[in-house]
C-alpha positions in Angstrom: 92.7 95.3 106.8 90.4 93.3 104.7 91.0 93.1 100.9 88.7 91.9 98.2 89.5 90.6 94.7 89.2 93.1 91.9 89.6 93.1 88.1 92.6 94.9 86.8 92.3 98.5 85.6 94.1 97.3 82.5 91.7 94.8 80.9 94.1 94.0 78.0 96.7 92.7 80.5 94.3 90.6 82.6 94.9 87.4 80.6 98.6 87.7 81.2 98.4 87.9 85.1 99.7 85.0 87.1 98.6 86.4 90.4 95.2 87.9 91.6 94.9 91.6 92.4 93.4 92.5 95.8 91.4 95.7 96.1 92.3 97.9 99.1 89.7 100.0 101.0 89.5 103.6 99.8 91.8 106.1 101.5 94.8 103.8 102.3 97.9 105.9 102.1 101.3 104.5 101.4 104.8 106.0 101.3 106.8 105.1 98.2 110.6 105.3 98.3 111.9 105.6 94.8 115.2 104.4 93.4 116.3 108.1 93.6 115.8 107.7 97.4 113.0 110.4 97.3 109.8 109.6 99.1 106.2 110.4 97.9 102.8 109.7 99.5 100.2 108.0 97.2 96.8 106.3 97.6 96.9 102.5 97.2 94.2 101.0 94.9 95.1 97.3 94.7 98.0 95.0 95.3 99.3 91.6 94.0 102.3 89.4 94.6 104.0 91.2 91.7 103.0 94.8 92.1 100.6 97.5 93.2 98.4 100.1 91.7 98.7 103.6 93.2 96.9 106.9 92.6 98.7 110.2 92.7 98.1 113.7 91.2 101.1 114.6 89.1 103.9 112.3 87.8 106.2 109.8 89.3 109.7 109.2 88.0 109.5 105.4 87.9 110.8 103.1 85.2 109.5 99.6 84.4 112.3 97.7 86.2 112.8 100.1 89.1 112.6 98.6 92.6 110.3 100.8 94.8 109.8 100.3 98.5 106.1 100.5 99.6 105.4 101.4 103.2 101.7 101.0 104.2 100.7 103.4 106.9 98.4 101.9 109.5 95.6 104.1 110.8 94.2 103.0 114.2 91.2 105.4 114.0 88.9 102.7 112.7 
């Protein structure tokens, strides 16, 4: 999967970033396992060494220091 650099969705934080964010192609689905051990599917927008931006309708019960497992689902259809 090819990724391209993208500016942060949070411009006020951009000067504080130590790592570059990489944009993910539209439609990449990931499974998040939360600290509560529940799993949710979200769409991945971008990633960096320190985190990821995901899009989901509704809310997620994630706190700032929570450790979340991200499983990227590979689609062989093209």
